Structures are given as structure tokens and as C-alpha cells.
N, C-alpha and C positions, 0 to 999 in steps of 0.2 A: 556375476554377469557382466557388469562393466568391464572388469578386468579381463574377461576372456574376449570380450569383444575387441578391446584394445590389443591382444595378442594377434586375434584373427586378422586385423587392419594393419598391424603390422608387418605378420606373414606374409599378407597378400602384396603390401609393398614389395618386400623383397621379391617374392616371386614374379611381379611387375617386371623387374630389374632385369631377370634372367629368360625373359620370354623375347626370341627374336624379332626384332623390330620389322615394320614392314619390308614384303620383299626377301623375308627370310635372311636379312642381314642383322649380325650382332652389333650392339650399339658400344661395343667394345672391340679394342684390337684381337685379332685372331691369332695364335700362336701356330697352328699346323697350316695356315694357308702361306707362310713365310718359306718352309723347307724347302718343297720343289721348287719356289723361285729362284731362291737363293742358289740352290744345287744347279741349276740352269744358267744361273749368272756366273759360276765357277766352272762351267763346264762339266758338269756332273762327276766329282771326284771320288776318288774310290773310297776317300777317307773324309767326312765332314761332320764337326761336332757345333751344334748349336745351342747357344743358350740366351733365351727370349725373356725379357719381363715386358708383358704388355703394358699399355697407358690405357686412360679410362675413354677413351673415345676411337672410332673406327678409323684404322689406318694408323694409329700411334703407338709408339713403342718408347717406352722409358730407357731400354738397353737393348742392342742387338750385337750378341758377341758371336764371331764365326772363325772357325780353325778349320783348315784344309789340307790335305797333302794331294799332289797330285792335280791340282788344278789347271784350268786352261782359261787364260784373261788375254782378250785382243789377238789369240790365235798362240800365245806362248806360253808352253809348260812352266808352271811355278811350283816349285818342289814343296814349300810350306809358304801358308800364307796365315795371316792373323789380320783380322777385322774386326773395329770395335765402333759402334753407331750410339751417342747419347741424345736421348731427347728426338729422335727421328719420327717425321710424318710423312707416310708415303700418301699418295694420290689415291683415296678410297675406291674410287670408281674404275681406277685403271688395275688397282690391286686386284679387284673382283674378275678383272679380266684377263689376269696373269701375267702383268705387267707391274713393274717397279719403276716409280717416279718420284724422287725424293721431293718434296713441297716444301720441307722445314728441316733445320738439323742443328742441333746444338753445337756437337762436337763430335769428332771423328778421329780415327788412327788407323793406320794400316801398314803391315810388316811383312814384307817377303822374302824369301830365300829362292835365288834362281840359281842354277849350275851353267857353267861355260856350254855344256853339251846340249844344253836345254834351250841356249839363245843359238847356237850351231843348228840345232834341228828348224828353229823358227825361220832363220835366214835361208837355209837350204828348202824350204817350202815357198820360197819367193821364187818366180818363175825366171827373173833373169840372173839368179846366182844360183853356182855351182861349186861343187867341192869346197864349202866354207871349212875353214879351222879358225879357231881361236886360241889365242895363249897370251898370258899376262906376261906383262913387260914393267915390273915393279907396279906404279900405279897405272900404268897405262895398260891397251889393250892392244895387241897385234892380230889383224885380219887377213887373211890370205885365200882367196876366192878367185873363180873363174867367172868373170860377166860377159855376157852375152851383148856387145857394143854393135850396132847395126849388123846382126846376125852373126857377128865373127866373135867367136871364143878369145876374150882377154884376161891374161892374169893380172891380179891385182893384188897388191901389198899394201896395207894401210894400218898405220899407228895412231892411236888416239884416245880422248877419255871421254867417258860419258858424264855428263853435267846435269845437275838439276838446277832450279831457282825458285822452289817454293810453289811452283804452279801444277796443274796433273800433267805434265809433260816431260820425256826424257829426252836430251839431246846430245849427239855425238860430236865432240869437236875433232876434227882431223888436223894430226901434228906432222904428218908425212904422209905422202902418197905415191906409189911408185907403180906405172903401167907397164908390163914387159921389160922389167928391172929399170925402165927410165923414170927418173923423179919427173913429177907433175907440177909446172908452174901455179905459183901461190893464187893467180887469179882465176884459175879453171880449179883449185881446191876449195877455194871460197864458193864459187858457184855451186859446185857441187854439193857442200855442207848446207847451203842453205836449199838445197832442191830435196834433201833427204831428210831432214828434221822438221818437224820431232820425230825421232825414231819410233817412239810410243806415245801415244795419245790416250789419256784417260778421260779426256772431256765427254765422249760418249758411253761412260760406262755409269751405271745407274748411280753412283756416289763418284763425282769427281775429286778422289783423293789429291791434296796437295804434297808433292813429292818434295821432302826438304833434305833428304840423304840419300845418295846412292855411293856405296863404297864395296869395294873388291874384298875377297875372301879367298882362302886357299885354291877351292874349285869353284868359283862362282860370284856371285853379287848380292849384296843386300839392299833392296829397297825400302824405306821408312819416310812416313810422314813426320817422324820428330827427328830433330838435329842430333839427338843421342841416340845412334844407332847399335848402342852395345848390349841393348837390352830390349825384346819387342814388348808388346803389350802385356804386361803380367795377368790381367784378367781377361784377355780375350780367349782362352782356353788354351789347350794343346799341350806339349811337352815345353818345358823351361828351356832356354835356348841363351847362353852367354857368349859373347864375342869379346875378343880383345882387340881394342882400337887399333 
């Protein structure tokens, strides 16, 4: 009888941990709640694989790994994306309302492959820019476009390089600028460069990843939070990808 009573008490205790807390909220992190929110954050990509290890408290996750194809981030099409979050805690109240807000994060990694044509489409969507074309010139990028300057179509040819400094931002450094085939003085170039940068800012994204490498490939660019960009996050899901430095 005593043994049966002890078993009953232990069984009741276990059930007590599985019963939803007050207000219908589970006392541990929910896996299903993340999928629609992450899908929305990535622009509802056609392909998204999610691997989640919940922690023992609401809004907490020991590991979140995401692989997406055809994602849209800050209005730019990203062909392939790997994301890894370790020891992440989201604001539980905002999470229940459908908003991702990180309040604590032990480690993170992001790796994205963007094609030149995706950047062209992103720039073409900007109202002052038309007829944009990008081409690689060794480590630099040549940009040709028509810009409406004071309602006058102006042909611009610009050569430069993308630069990152370990912050959630991407900058573009102008090496040469020509307007209607005429070289532009350095003072004007410097002012333009300061006004246009950062060209991409991830600070308003749910996770402000620090970008440590931005390298060109045959048909685009690789963005990574790691200094070694030759291999994306192995345990972030998705196909294996190796690139020659």
C-alpha cells in the first residue's frame, strides 16, 4: 500500500509538470510557436528547415537552427541562409503576441549566399535607381545605373568594395565614381559614401548578427558572422557547401 501511494504521488507530480500553467501557457519553451514567426522573419521562404531544442523555461531554447532557400531579409533576396542560435531567450510575453525579441543569447552564427542578380533586383526596387547592373572586377564590384538626380536621369558608374567590421552592418567603399562619364571629385565621393552607408543594417532584425566576412564568389557574395567563410555552419541544416578561399 505504501509503495502504491508513493507511485501515485510521483505520477501526480509528473502530470503536474505537464499541465499548462495559468493562462494556458506551458512552463517550458514551445517548438511550434517558433516556426511561423521564423518563417515570417525570413519572408516566408519556399524552403525552410527548422531544428529546435527547447529549454526548460518559457521563451528559452538551447538550440535553434534554421536553413532557408529563397529568403527575403531587409527587402533583399537571399538565395541560401544558415542561422544558428545557442542558448537564446525570447521575450515570452512578446512571443505569445507573435513577435521575436531576443533578451539573452549565448552564441550565434549566420551564413548567407547572395547572387549578383539578387542585389540588382534589390537596387532596382529603390525608387531613385533604375537600370542597375553589377559586375565583378577582381575583388571590386562595378555598378552601372541610372539615378534620378533632381528629376533628371543621370548615368552613374561606380566601382567599389563591400566592407564589414564585425558589426551588424555592411558598408560600401567607393573607389571610383563617374557621372555621365565624368569623374567625380573625391570630396563629393566622400560625402556620397557617408550618406549611403551602411547599405545594409541588421540592427533592427530580431537577432543583430555581427558580420565578420563578406567575400565575392563567381556569381555573388558570401556573408558570414565567421572570419572563416569557407564553410557555413555545419550543424545549421541544409546541404553542405564548400568554397575555395
